[in-house]
MOPAC internal coordinates of N, CA, C and O (Angstrom, degrees):
PM7 1SCF
backbone

  N    0.0000 0     0.00 0     0.00 0    0    0    0
  C    1.4428 1     0.00 0     0.00 0    1    0    0
  C    1.5264 1   111.16 1     0.00 0    2    1    0
  O    1.2310 1   120.38 1   134.17 1    3    2    1
  N    1.3360 1   116.88 1   -45.83 1    3    2    1
  C    1.4557 1   119.30 1  -179.13 1    5    3    2
  C    1.5232 1   111.56 1   -70.16 1    6    5    3
  O    1.2310 1   120.37 1   151.75 1    7    6    5
  N    1.3180 1   116.90 1   -28.25 1    7    6    5
  C    1.4625 1   120.37 1   178.53 1    9    7    6
  C    1.5297 1   109.98 1   -64.60 1   10    9    7
  O    1.2310 1   120.39 1   140.17 1   11   10    9
  N    1.3276 1   116.85 1   -39.83 1   11   10    9
  C    1.4548 1   120.39 1   178.61 1   13   11   10
  C    1.5214 1   111.64 1   -66.22 1   14   13   11
  O    1.2310 1   120.56 1   140.19 1   15   14   13
  N    1.3227 1   116.53 1   -39.81 1   15   14   13
  C    1.4649 1   120.55 1   177.39 1   17   15   14
  C    1.5247 1   110.78 1   -65.38 1   18   17   15
  O    1.2310 1   120.92 1   140.34 1   19   18   17
  N    1.3130 1   115.84 1   -39.66 1   19   18   17
  C    1.4581 1   120.47 1   179.68 1   21   19   18
  C    1.5317 1   110.23 1   -62.51 1   22   21   19
  O    1.2310 1   120.31 1   138.18 1   23   22   21
  N    1.3313 1   117.00 1   -41.82 1   23   22   21
  C    1.4684 1   120.87 1   178.14 1   25   23   22
  C    1.5255 1   111.70 1   -66.20 1   26   25   23
  O    1.2310 1   120.43 1   143.47 1   27   26   25
  N    1.3168 1   116.78 1   -36.53 1   27   26   25
  C    1.4607 1   121.16 1  -177.55 1   29   27   26
  C    1.5311 1   111.52 1   -66.51 1   30   29   27
  O    1.2310 1   120.05 1   146.81 1   31   30   29
  N    1.3329 1   117.52 1   -33.19 1   31   30   29
  C    1.4561 1   120.77 1  -176.71 1   33   31   30
  C    1.5252 1   114.06 1   -99.98 1   34   33   31
  O    1.2310 1   120.52 1  -175.48 1   35   34   33
  N    1.3152 1   116.62 1     4.52 1   35   34   33
  C    1.4627 1   121.61 1   179.25 1   37   35   34
  C    1.5205 1   109.41 1   -72.71 1   38   37   35
  O    1.2310 1   120.49 1   -42.06 1   39   38   37
  N    1.3271 1   116.67 1   137.94 1   39   38   37
  C    1.4595 1   119.66 1   177.30 1   41   39   38
  C    1.5296 1   109.47 1   -80.64 1   42   41   39
  O    1.2310 1   120.99 1   -28.10 1   43   42   41
  N    1.2908 1   115.71 1   151.90 1   43   42   41
  C    1.4559 1   122.22 1  -178.83 1   45   43   42
  C    1.5239 1   108.47 1   -88.06 1   46   45   43
  O    1.2310 1   120.63 1   -48.70 1   47   46   45
  N    1.3243 1   116.40 1   131.30 1   47   46   45
  C    1.4616 1   120.62 1  -178.98 1   49   47   46
  C    1.5238 1   110.36 1   -75.83 1   50   49   47
  O    1.2310 1   121.52 1   -16.46 1   51   50   49
  N    1.3179 1   114.69 1   163.54 1   51   50   49
  C    1.4678 1   120.64 1   179.45 1   53   51   50
  C    1.5201 1   110.50 1   -62.55 1   54   53   51
  O    1.2310 1   119.76 1   140.44 1   55   54   53
  N    1.3114 1   118.07 1   -39.56 1   55   54   53
  C    1.4658 1   120.31 1  -178.96 1   57   55   54
  C    1.5327 1   110.95 1   -66.74 1   58   57   55
  O    1.2310 1   119.97 1   145.58 1   59   58   57
  N    1.3267 1   117.66 1   -34.42 1   59   58   57
  C    1.4578 1   120.59 1   176.53 1   61   59   58
  C    1.5319 1   111.09 1   -68.98 1   62   61   59
  O    1.2310 1   120.43 1   141.00 1   63   62   61
  N    1.3391 1   116.78 1   -39.00 1   63   62   61
  C    1.4723 1   119.93 1   176.39 1   65   63   62
  C    1.5212 1   110.76 1   -64.81 1   66   65   63
  O    1.2310 1   120.48 1   139.30 1   67   66   65
  N    1.3409 1   116.70 1   -40.70 1   67   66   65
  C    1.4627 1   120.88 1   178.19 1   69   67   66
  C    1.5207 1   111.04 1   -61.63 1   70   69   67
  O    1.2310 1   120.41 1   133.80 1   71   70   69
  N    1.3152 1   116.83 1   -46.20 1   71   70   69
  C    1.4661 1   121.06 1  -178.45 1   73   71   70
  C    1.5236 1   110.48 1   -63.36 1   74   73   71
  O    1.2310 1   120.10 1   137.73 1   75   74   73
  N    1.3189 1   117.41 1   -42.27 1   75   74   73
  C    1.4690 1   120.68 1   179.45 1   77   75   74
  C    1.5319 1   110.08 1   -64.01 1   78   77   75
  O    1.2310 1   120.50 1   139.16 1   79   78   77
  N    1.3247 1   116.65 1   -40.84 1   79   78   77
  C    1.4674 1   121.24 1   179.74 1   81   79   78
  C    1.5317 1   110.62 1   -64.65 1   82   81   79
  O    1.2310 1   120.13 1   136.39 1   83   82   81
  N    1.3100 1   117.36 1   -43.61 1   83   82   81
  C    1.4670 1   120.96 1   179.05 1   85   83   82
  C    1.5236 1   111.53 1   -67.21 1   86   85   83
  O    1.2310 1   119.80 1   144.88 1   87   86   85
  N    1.3119 1   117.99 1   -35.12 1   87   86   85
  C    1.4572 1   121.44 1  -179.94 1   89   87   86
  C    1.5202 1   112.88 1   -68.43 1   90   89   87
  O    1.2310 1   119.80 1   161.82 1   91   90   89
  N    1.3246 1   117.98 1   -18.18 1   91   90   89
  C    1.4616 1   121.86 1   179.62 1   93   91   90
  C    1.5300 1   113.40 1   -84.06 1   94   93   91
  O    1.2310 1   120.14 1   176.85 1   95   94   93
  N    1.3170 1   117.34 1    -3.15 1   95   94   93
  C    1.4586 1   120.92 1  -178.21 1   97   95   94
  C    1.5353 1   109.90 1   -62.55 1   98   97   95
  O    1.2310 1   121.28 1   -42.01 1   99   98   97
  N    1.3274 1   115.16 1   137.99 1   99   98   97
  C    1.4565 1   120.45 1  -177.33 1  101   99   98
  C    1.5234 1   114.02 1   -87.01 1  102  101   99
  O    1.2310 1   120.35 1   150.91 1  103  102  101
  N    1.3159 1   116.94 1   -29.09 1  103  102  101
  C    1.4613 1   120.71 1   179.86 1  105  103  102
  C    1.5235 1   109.31 1  -151.28 1  106  105  103
  O    1.2310 1   120.54 1     1.73 1  107  106  105
  N    1.3030 1   116.58 1  -178.27 1  107  106  105
  C    1.4539 1   122.04 1  -176.01 1  109  107  106
  C    1.5285 1   112.50 1   -63.76 1  110  109  107
  O    1.2310 1   120.60 1   139.35 1  111  110  109
  N    1.3262 1   116.46 1   -40.65 1  111  110  109
  C    1.4702 1   121.22 1  -179.49 1  113  111  110
  C    1.5190 1   109.83 1   -63.81 1  114  113  111
  O    1.2310 1   120.62 1   134.47 1  115  114  113
  N    1.3314 1   116.41 1   -45.53 1  115  114  113
  C    1.4621 1   121.32 1   178.34 1  117  115  114
  C    1.5195 1   110.84 1   -62.07 1  118  117  115
  O    1.2310 1   120.61 1   140.18 1  119  118  117
  N    1.3281 1   116.45 1   -39.82 1  119  118  117
  C    1.4525 1   120.81 1   179.16 1  121  119  118
  C    1.5331 1   110.67 1   -63.18 1  122  121  119
  O    1.2310 1   120.36 1   136.70 1  123  122  121
  N    1.3279 1   116.92 1   -43.30 1  123  122  121
  C    1.4648 1   120.47 1  -179.95 1  125  123  122
  C    1.5271 1   110.64 1   -63.91 1  126  125  123
  O    1.2310 1   120.01 1   139.56 1  127  126  125
  N    1.3263 1   117.59 1   -40.44 1  127  126  125
  C    1.4585 1   121.47 1   177.16 1  129  127  126
  C    1.5305 1   110.40 1   -62.20 1  130  129  127
  O    1.2310 1   120.83 1   134.87 1  131  130  129
  N    1.3135 1   116.02 1   -45.13 1  131  130  129
  C    1.4713 1   120.83 1  -179.69 1  133  131  130
  C    1.5310 1   110.71 1   -65.28 1  134  133  131
  O    1.2310 1   120.03 1   142.28 1  135  134  133
  N    1.3310 1   117.54 1   -37.72 1  135  134  133
  C    1.4635 1   120.09 1   178.27 1  137  135  134
  C    1.5207 1   110.70 1   -63.91 1  138  137  135
  O    1.2310 1   120.05 1   140.23 1  139  138  137
  N    1.3311 1   117.51 1   -39.77 1  139  138  137
  C    1.4710 1   120.55 1   177.01 1  141  139  138
  C    1.5303 1   111.05 1   -63.24 1  142  141  139
  O    1.2310 1   120.81 1   139.14 1  143  142  141
  N    1.3276 1   116.06 1   -40.86 1  143  142  141
  C    1.4657 1   119.83 1   178.56 1  145  143  142
  C    1.5289 1   110.76 1   -63.58 1  146  145  143
  O    1.2310 1   120.31 1   138.43 1  147  146  145
  N    1.3212 1   117.02 1   -41.57 1  147  146  145
  C    1.4602 1   121.00 1   177.87 1  149  147  146
  C    1.5235 1   109.78 1   -64.91 1  150  149  147
  O    1.2310 1   119.92 1   138.43 1  151  150  149
  N    1.3270 1   117.75 1   -41.57 1  151  150  149
  C    1.4649 1   121.58 1   178.91 1  153  151  150
  C    1.5141 1   112.00 1   -62.74 1  154  153  151
  O    1.2310 1   120.18 1   148.47 1  155  154  153
  N    1.3316 1   117.26 1   -31.53 1  155  154  153
  C    1.4659 1   121.64 1   177.92 1  157  155  154
  C    1.5226 1   112.48 1   -74.86 1  158  157  155
  O    1.2310 1   120.37 1   170.62 1  159  158  157
  N    1.3259 1   116.90 1    -9.38 1  159  158  157
  C    1.4608 1   119.70 1   177.22 1  161  159  158
  C    1.5082 1   114.76 1    95.81 1  162  161  159
  O    1.2310 1   119.95 1  -154.37 1  163  162  161
  N    1.2987 1   117.70 1    25.63 1  163  162  161
  C    1.4554 1   121.77 1  -178.09 1  165  163  162
  C    1.5273 1   112.07 1   -55.86 1  166  165  163
  O    1.2310 1   119.87 1   144.50 1  167  166  165
  N    1.3271 1   117.86 1   -35.50 1  167  166  165
  C    1.4582 1   121.38 1  -176.43 1  169  167  166
  C    1.5189 1   112.67 1  -102.68 1  170  169  167
  O    1.2310 1   119.95 1  -178.96 1  171  170  169
  N    1.2899 1   117.70 1     1.04 1  171  170  169
  C    1.4596 1   120.99 1  -176.57 1  173  171  170
  C    1.5256 1   113.03 1  -104.47 1  174  173  171
  O    1.2310 1   119.44 1   171.93 1  175  174  173
  N    1.3009 1   118.68 1    -8.07 1  175  174  173
  C    1.4594 1   121.61 1  -178.24 1  177  175  174
  C    1.5182 1   111.24 1   -69.02 1  178  177  175
  O    1.2310 1   121.26 1   -30.12 1  179  178  177
  N    1.3196 1   115.19 1   149.88 1  179  178  177
  C    1.4507 1   120.69 1   176.82 1  181  179  178
  C    1.5299 1   108.14 1   -81.72 1  182  181  179
  O    1.2310 1   120.02 1   -71.76 1  183  182  181
  N    1.2963 1   117.56 1   108.24 1  183  182  181
  C    1.4556 1   122.19 1  -175.77 1  185  183  182
  C    1.5269 1   112.35 1   -71.46 1  186  185  183
  O    1.2310 1   119.65 1   158.04 1  187  186  185
  N    1.3069 1   118.28 1   -21.96 1  187  186  185
  C    1.4619 1   120.57 1  -179.89 1  189  187  186
  C    1.5199 1   112.19 1   -70.06 1  190  189  187
  O    1.2310 1   119.66 1   153.32 1  191  190  189
  N    1.3108 1   118.26 1   -26.68 1  191  190  189
  C    1.4487 1   122.07 1  -179.28 1  193  191  190
  C    1.5151 1   112.85 1   -90.53 1  194  193  191
  O    1.2310 1   120.18 1   174.00 1  195  194  193
  N    1.3177 1   117.25 1    -6.00 1  195  194  193
  C    1.4450 1   121.10 1   179.92 1  197  195  194
  C    1.5043 1   113.43 1    74.17 1  198  197  195
  O    1.2310 1   119.65 1  -159.20 1  199  198  197
  N    1.3134 1   118.27 1    20.80 1  199  198  197
  C    1.4663 1   121.51 1  -179.74 1  201  199  198
  C    1.5010 1   110.31 1   -93.95 1  202  201  199
  O    1.2310 1   120.10 1   180.00 1  203  202  201

């Protein structure tokens, strides 16, 4: 029971967000665009600083 609660409140890592974003690509062109965005640090920025 506590294991399920622990999983529910766990934060998602940047690498997991990147993988989920890349997996949503519809075709090769979209995937390449998304890979460039990930390479630029789209999911690695510190959101608290507004950067």
